[in-house]
Structures are given as structure tokens and as C-alpha cells.
C-alpha positions as CSV (number, residue, x, y, z in Angstrom):
1,M,125.7,100.8,25.3
2,R,128.4,103.3,24.3
3,I,128.9,105.6,27.3
4,L,130.8,108.9,27.7
5,F,131.8,108.8,31.4
6,I,132.9,112.3,32.6
7,A,135.1,112.3,35.8
8,P,136.2,115.8,36.8
9,Q,139.1,114.6,39.0
10,P,142.6,113.3,38.8
11,F,142.4,109.7,37.6
12,Y,143.7,107.4,38.8
13,E,144.7,108.4,42.3
14,E,144.2,106.3,45.5
15,R,141.6,108.4,47.2
16,G,137.8,108.3,47.6
17,T,136.2,109.6,44.4
18,P,138.8,108.3,41.9
19,M,138.6,104.8,43.5
20,A,134.8,104.9,43.3
21,T,135.1,105.9,39.6
22,R,137.4,103.0,38.9
23,N,135.1,100.5,40.6
24,L,132.1,101.8,38.5
25,V,133.9,102.0,35.2
26,E,135.5,98.5,35.7
27,T,132.0,97.1,36.5
28,L,130.4,98.8,33.5
29,G,133.2,97.5,31.2
30,G,132.7,94.0,32.7
31,L,129.0,94.2,31.9
32,G,129.9,94.7,28.2
33,H,129.4,98.4,27.9
34,E,131.8,100.4,25.8
35,V,133.2,103.3,27.9
36,D,135.1,106.5,27.0
37,L,136.4,107.9,30.3
38,A,137.0,111.7,30.0
39,T,139.1,113.0,32.9
40,Y,141.9,115.5,33.9
41,H,145.5,115.2,32.7
42,L,146.5,114.4,36.3
43,G,146.8,110.8,37.6
44,R,148.0,107.6,36.0
45,N,146.5,105.1,33.5
46,V,145.1,101.8,34.9
47,P,143.8,98.9,32.8
48,L,140.0,98.9,32.6
49,P,137.9,96.5,30.5
50,N,136.2,98.0,27.3
51,T,137.4,101.4,28.3
52,R,139.5,104.2,26.7
53,I,140.9,106.9,29.0
54,L,140.7,110.4,27.4
55,R,142.6,113.3,29.1
56,T,142.5,117.1,29.0
57,P,145.6,118.9,27.7
58,W,148.5,119.4,30.1
59,T,148.4,122.4,32.4
60,P,150.7,123.6,35.2
61,I,148.1,122.6,37.8
62,R,149.7,119.7,39.6
63,H,147.3,119.1,42.5
64,V,143.5,119.1,42.9
65,P,142.1,118.7,46.4
66,P,139.0,116.5,47.1
67,G,135.7,118.2,46.5
68,F,134.5,121.0,44.3
69,S,136.6,124.1,44.2
70,L,137.2,127.2,42.0
71,K,140.7,125.8,41.3
72,K,139.0,123.1,39.2
73,L,137.3,125.6,36.9
74,P,140.0,125.9,34.2
75,L,140.4,122.1,34.2
76,D,136.6,121.7,33.9
77,V,136.5,124.1,30.9
78,L,139.1,121.9,29.2
79,L,137.2,118.8,30.1
80,Q,134.0,120.3,28.6
81,L,135.9,121.1,25.4
82,L,137.2,117.5,25.3
83,C,133.7,116.1,25.7
84,E,132.2,118.3,23.1
85,N,134.9,117.2,20.7
86,Q,134.0,113.6,21.4
87,F,130.4,114.3,20.4
88,Y,131.7,115.3,17.0
89,C,133.8,112.2,16.6
90,R,131.6,109.4,18.1
91,R,128.0,108.4,18.8
92,Y,127.0,107.9,22.5
93,D,123.9,106.4,24.0
94,L,124.5,107.9,27.4
95,V,126.6,110.3,29.4
96,H,127.5,109.3,33.0
97,A,128.6,112.5,34.8
98,I,130.3,112.7,38.1
99,E,129.6,115.7,40.4
100,E,129.9,119.0,38.5
101,A,130.3,117.2,35.2
102,A,126.5,116.9,35.4
103,Y,126.3,120.6,34.7
104,M,128.4,120.0,31.5
105,A,126.2,117.1,30.6
106,M,123.1,119.3,31.0
107,L,124.5,121.8,28.5
108,M,125.5,119.1,26.1
109,K,122.1,117.5,26.3
110,F,120.5,120.8,25.2
111,F,123.1,121.6,22.5
112,F,124.3,118.2,21.3
113,Y,121.3,116.3,20.1
114,G,119.7,115.5,23.4
115,V,121.9,112.7,24.7
116,P,120.5,111.6,28.1
117,Y,122.8,111.7,31.2
118,V,123.1,110.2,34.6
119,F,123.9,112.6,37.4
120,D,126.3,110.7,39.7
121,M,126.1,112.7,42.9
122,D,129.1,111.9,45.1
123,S,128.3,114.8,47.4
124,S,126.2,118.0,47.4
125,I,128.0,120.8,45.6
126,P,125.8,123.6,47.1
127,D,126.5,122.2,50.6
128,Q,130.2,122.0,49.8
129,M,130.3,125.6,48.7
130,A,128.4,126.8,51.8
131,A,130.8,124.9,54.1
132,K,134.0,126.4,52.6
133,S,133.5,130.1,53.4
134,R,131.2,133.0,53.9
135,A,131.4,133.8,50.2
136,G,130.5,130.2,49.5
137,R,127.4,130.6,51.6
138,A,126.5,133.7,49.7
139,I,126.6,132.0,46.3
140,R,125.0,128.7,47.6
141,P,121.5,129.7,46.2
142,F,123.0,130.0,42.7
143,F,124.6,126.5,42.9
144,Q,121.4,125.1,44.3
145,L,119.5,126.4,41.3
146,V,122.0,124.9,38.9
147,D,122.0,121.7,40.8
148,D,118.2,121.5,40.8
149,C,118.2,122.1,37.0
150,A,120.8,119.4,36.4
151,I,118.8,116.9,38.5
152,A,115.6,117.8,36.7
153,A,117.1,117.4,33.3
154,S,118.9,114.1,34.1
155,L,117.6,110.6,33.2
156,C,118.3,109.6,36.8
157,V,120.4,110.4,39.8
158,V,123.0,108.1,41.5
159,T,124.1,108.8,45.0
160,M,126.7,107.2,47.2
161,C,124.7,107.2,50.5
162,R,121.2,107.2,51.9
163,A,121.4,110.8,53.2
164,L,122.0,112.1,49.7
165,T,119.3,109.9,48.3
166,D,116.8,111.2,50.8
167,A,117.8,114.8,50.3
168,T,117.4,114.5,46.5
169,R,114.1,112.7,46.7
170,K,112.8,115.5,49.0
171,R,113.6,118.2,46.5
172,H,112.7,116.1,43.4
173,P,110.1,113.5,44.5
174,R,109.4,112.3,40.9
175,K,113.0,111.7,39.9
176,Q,114.4,108.2,39.8
177,V,117.3,108.0,42.4
178,F,119.6,105.0,42.9
179,T,121.8,104.5,45.9
180,L,125.2,103.0,45.1
181,E,127.4,102.6,48.1
182,D,131.1,102.1,47.7
183,P,132.3,98.5,48.3
184,P,135.1,97.9,50.8
185,V,138.7,98.1,49.6
186,L,140.3,95.1,51.3
187,P,142.4,93.0,48.9
188,G,142.6,89.4,50.1
189,G,139.9,89.9,52.7
190,A,140.3,90.3,56.5
191,R,143.5,89.2,58.1
192,T,144.3,87.7,61.4
193,R,146.3,89.4,64.1
194,D,149.1,86.8,63.6
195,E,149.4,87.9,60.0
196,A,150.1,91.5,61.3
197,M,153.0,90.4,63.4
198,P,155.7,91.2,60.8
199,L,154.3,94.7,60.4
200,R,154.1,95.1,64.2
201,R,157.9,94.3,64.4
202,K,158.6,96.7,61.5
203,L,156.8,99.6,63.2
204,G,158.3,98.9,66.6
205,I,155.0,98.1,68.3
206,G,155.2,95.7,71.2
207,D,153.2,92.5,71.3
208,D,151.3,93.7,74.4
209,E,150.6,97.2,73.0
210,R,147.0,98.0,71.8
211,V,146.6,99.8,68.6
212,V,144.1,102.5,67.6
213,L,144.1,103.0,63.8
214,Y,142.8,105.8,61.5
215,M,142.9,105.6,57.7
216,G,142.1,108.5,55.4
217,N,143.0,112.1,54.5
218,F,143.7,114.8,57.1
219,S,141.2,117.4,56.0
220,S,139.7,119.3,58.9
221,Y,136.3,117.7,58.6
222,Q,137.9,114.3,59.3
223,G,138.6,115.3,62.9
224,V,142.1,113.9,63.1
225,D,142.9,116.6,65.6
226,L,140.0,115.5,67.8
227,L,141.3,111.9,67.5
228,I,144.8,112.9,68.7
229,E,143.4,114.9,71.6
230,G,141.1,112.1,72.5
231,F,143.9,109.6,72.3
232,A,145.9,111.6,74.8
233,Q,143.1,111.0,77.3
234,V,143.1,107.2,76.5
235,A,146.9,107.1,76.9
236,A,146.6,108.5,80.3
237,R,144.6,105.4,81.4
238,H,146.2,102.8,79.1
239,D,150.0,103.0,79.1
240,K,150.2,100.3,76.3
241,A,148.0,102.2,73.9
242,R,149.4,103.3,70.5
243,L,147.8,105.4,67.7
244,V,148.7,104.7,64.1
245,L,147.6,107.2,61.4
246,L,147.5,106.3,57.7
247,G,147.4,109.2,55.2
248,G,148.1,112.9,55.2
249,T,150.4,115.2,53.3
250,E,153.8,116.1,54.6
251,T,152.5,119.5,55.8
252,E,149.5,117.9,57.5
253,I,151.6,115.2,59.1
254,A,154.0,117.9,60.5
255,S,151.0,119.8,61.9
256,M,149.5,116.7,63.6
257,T,152.9,115.7,64.9
258,A,153.2,119.0,66.6
259,L,149.7,118.6,68.1
260,A,150.7,115.1,69.4
261,Q,153.8,116.6,71.0
262,R,151.7,119.4,72.7
263,C,149.4,116.6,74.0
264,S,152.4,114.8,75.4
265,V,151.8,111.7,73.3
266,G,154.4,112.3,70.5
267,G,156.2,109.1,71.2
268,R,153.0,107.0,71.1
269,V,151.6,108.3,67.8
270,L,152.9,106.8,64.6
271,F,152.4,108.5,61.2
272,A,152.6,105.9,58.4
273,G,151.9,108.3,55.6
274,H,150.3,107.2,52.4
275,V,149.6,103.5,52.2
276,S,148.2,102.0,49.0
277,P,145.1,99.8,49.2
278,D,147.1,96.7,48.5
279,E,149.2,97.4,51.7
280,T,146.3,98.2,54.0
281,P,145.2,94.7,55.1
282,P,148.1,94.2,57.5
283,Y,147.5,97.6,59.1
284,L,143.9,96.9,59.6
285,A,144.8,93.5,61.1
286,L,147.2,95.3,63.5
287,A,144.4,97.4,65.0
288,D,142.5,96.7,68.2
289,V,140.1,99.7,67.4
290,L,139.4,101.4,64.1
291,V,138.3,105.1,64.3
292,S,136.4,107.5,62.1
293,P,136.4,110.8,64.0
294,R,134.6,113.0,61.5
295,R,133.3,116.3,63.0
296,T,130.9,117.1,60.1
297,G,129.3,115.5,57.1
298,T,126.5,113.3,55.7
299,N,128.4,111.4,53.0
300,T,129.5,107.9,54.2
301,P,133.3,107.6,53.8
302,M,134.6,104.7,51.7
303,K,136.9,103.6,54.5
304,L,133.9,102.8,56.7
305,Y,133.0,99.8,54.5
306,T,136.6,98.7,54.6
307,Y,136.7,99.0,58.4
308,M,133.5,96.9,58.6
309,A,135.0,94.2,56.3
310,A,138.2,94.1,58.4
311,R,136.3,92.6,61.4
312,R,137.7,95.1,64.0
313,P,135.6,97.1,66.4
314,I,134.7,100.6,65.1
315,V,134.5,103.9,67.0
316,A,132.7,106.5,65.0
317,T,131.1,109.9,65.6
318,R,127.3,109.9,65.9
319,L,126.7,111.8,62.7
320,P,124.6,110.9,59.5
321,T,127.9,110.2,57.7
322,H,128.1,107.1,59.9
323,T,124.7,106.3,61.3
324,Q,123.1,105.7,57.9
325,V,125.3,102.5,57.9
326,L,126.1,101.8,61.5
327,D,124.1,101.7,64.7
328,E,124.6,100.9,68.4
329,N,124.7,97.2,67.6
330,S,127.6,97.4,65.1
331,A,129.8,100.2,66.4
332,V,130.5,102.5,69.3
333,L,128.9,105.8,68.3
334,V,130.2,108.9,70.2
335,A,129.9,112.6,70.2
336,P,132.3,114.4,67.8
337,T,134.5,115.6,70.6
338,A,137.9,114.6,72.0
339,E,136.1,113.4,75.1
340,G,133.6,111.4,73.2
341,I,136.2,109.7,71.1
342,A,138.3,108.9,74.2
343,A,135.3,107.4,75.9
344,G,134.5,105.2,72.9
345,I,138.0,103.9,72.5
346,T,138.3,103.2,76.3
347,S,135.0,101.3,76.2
348,V,136.4,98.8,73.6
349,F,139.7,98.5,75.4
350,D,137.9,97.7,78.7
351,D,135.4,95.2,77.2
352,H,136.8,92.7,74.7
353,A,133.5,90.9,74.3
354,L,131.8,94.2,73.3
355,G,134.4,94.8,70.6
356,T,134.1,91.3,69.2
357,R,130.3,91.5,69.1
358,L,130.3,94.8,67.3
359,A,133.0,93.8,64.8
360,D,131.1,90.6,63.9
361,A,127.8,92.5,63.4
362,A,129.5,95.1,61.2
363,A,131.1,92.4,59.1
364,R,127.7,90.7,58.6
365,I,126.2,94.0,57.4
366,V,128.9,94.8,54.9
367,E,128.9,91.2,53.5
368,A,125.2,91.3,53.0
369,D,124.7,94.8,51.7
370,Y,128.0,96.5,50.7
371,S,130.3,93.8,49.3
372,M,131.7,93.8,45.8
373,P,129.2,91.2,44.6
374,A,126.3,93.3,46.1
375,Y,127.8,96.4,44.4
376,R,127.9,94.7,41.0
377,R,124.3,93.5,41.4
378,K,123.2,97.1,42.1
379,V,125.1,98.5,39.1
380,A,123.7,95.8,36.8
381,A,120.1,96.5,38.0
382,M,120.6,100.3,37.7
383,Y,121.9,100.0,34.1
384,A,119.2,97.6,33.1
385,W,116.7,100.3,34.1
386,I,118.7,102.9,32.2
387,E,118.8,100.8,29.0
388,E,115.1,100.2,29.2
389,M,114.4,103.9,29.6
390,I,116.7,104.8,26.7
391,G,115.1,102.2,24.6
392,R,111.7,103.7,25.3
393,R,112.7,107.2,24.6
394,G,114.7,106.3,21.5
395,H,117.5,108.7,22.4
396,R,120.7,108.5,20.4
397,S,123.2,111.2,19.4
398,H,124.2,111.7,15.8
399,G,127.9,112.4,15.7
């Protein structure tokens, strides 16, 4: 098929949604589909099979945060114009629309010859708006209405976790919904602790020190502050404990450094900054415990699958964002508080057999259900269904 893939995001950047977009476009191209990827002017080009990258015109906007925001509106207007121009130039069998791009695809379906579209729902935009501010809560009903219309008009919906799938099916029980979880990002597979020794030396971490590791952005919902406060409680009991944090902007790192100082663990917290996916395996091998301290959310973070593939014990907050993938047999699940996180880390430190058992169980789950081969099988099955439906309906644009 010839697919117009609309990604309202910087592409390519090494963060959740752009990485998920790359995985999907790469898989679609590998299946023989011809893809035009329409995206923002931000980011860098990467080689993708059977794919052209089309970008909006340059603007002074240099940074777009994760999630939907009003800051994206001017870029989305330019993206819509770019896509409309493509319909005049080329014929497409399908539009694959990420997040709010589904709203654009809905308009284009009605005004540009009825080309069907897939609503790729990485998160709930109405819920995002409600979580941002009081004003966001006030306009949530409008976004829910638009969201419902976009779902109803779509050929099918793709979500990235079971919670979103269940919520979508509850509101639209007759709509076809596919769940497509992100595969782990672990080039070369899991590493042994011996392979992490050069990194341990580089970071100045002693051979007998035990490492708690977090990987991800420092947005407030991630709970990095809770992790640092909880680690201070762990450090009071384990004088050889170290905390290593991957990610964060300079401003965020400065803020969390100050928090670590206030908690009297400044010398035991190491901020590694941005680390590319190719560089993460030694960091994961360095860890004795991997932590996901989210305080809110239902979407499963991409890093969770990478944690599981790394074969290290995981401590995660007991929230749907984690529990739709992990349970008590594959992770230590704790309350989203500093005290809960501290208790979870301490339980792994104090019981090596427990950590090993949980890590092995999590690795078996990710290998069976969330590996890259499993991901490709899900994409192939989903697009086989889509092609069948398009064939039945005889939809095709006339550019």
C-alpha cells in the first residue's frame, strides 16, 4: 500500500513517541509498503526502508515538549497544509495518523476523496488536557467530543497499551482496536555485570557499591523527585548505595541536584544526562535495581520493556501504567510515595534471590510478548486486516 504517515512531533529524536514512530515506519517499509512520513521541521533524518521524510517549513520554534500542547498548534497547521498538498500530488491508500494528526486525517477524509485513516493513539489527548491545568479541565469535553468523532470516523484504532485499548472499547464497543506495545530498546541484548566494569570505573563507582538506576525524562509525572527522596531513605540504611539518573535537561538536572543536596545525598547521586539508546546497555548492566517511580499515568512507558529485557529487578509504582504489564511475580510494586519506593529498593537489596527471580520472570514475559519479533508479527497482522478492509470498501484517493 501507499501510506501517508502523519507524525506531529520532532522526528527523529531519541524519546518515546519518535522512537515508536521509527519502529513502526521501519516495520511498514520492511513489509513492502510505500510510506511518506509527514512530520515537523525539527529532528534529524534517519534511513528508513521504502520511506520519504516530508517536513513542514522552518519556523523559529526550536523545542516541542512531549505530549499535546497549544505550542504545537502552529506546527500542526503547517503539517495539515503539507498533507493536503500531498493529496494533490499523490494517490494514497491509507493515512496512518499519530495522536492529534487523527483530527487532521478526519478532516481530510471528509474533504479529500474519503481516504481511510488509522487513529494511532499513543495517549488520551482529552486526559492530557485535563491533567495540565484548570483551563484544560474546562475544555476537556470539547476535546473528548473531537476525539470520539475521530475514533468513530477511523478505519481502526491502534493503542500502545491495554489501558488505552480498554478505554477506547468502552466508549466505542464496535470499533476495531489493536494494541501495539513498544518493543524494548536494547541494542545487542542484555549485558553481564562484568561488561559494565569499564563504565563503573569511568563513573567512579566502587566495585562493592550497589546501583539504583532510572532512565527517562524528568517531567513531574515521572516522579524523579520521589525517587531521590526515597533513595535518601535507602542511603541511610545502605552506605554503599548509589543512584544513577539518565536523562533530563540542564534545568531539570540542576533542580534535581539541588533536591539531592537538600536530602543529604548529593555525593551519592550521579546525573549522566542524555544517553543514546546505543549507549544504554552498559548502564543497565551496571544496575542492581531499575526504577520507574511514576506518580500518575496509564500509558506504559517504553523504558519498562527495556528494563524487562535487561534482566535486572524492577521497582515500579503500583499504577496502571505498570500493572498492565507487570505483576507481583515480575516486579516489586510499591505505592507512588518516597516511602514506598524506598521500601521496594530495600527489599531487593536485602533479598538477592527475590531480585533474581523477578528479573528472570520479567525477561520471559518481554521475550514472549513484547520483543521485536513479536512487535513485527503484530504489525503484519494488523496491516493484513487493514488491507483486507480497504480491499472490501474499495477506497482509494484520486490525486
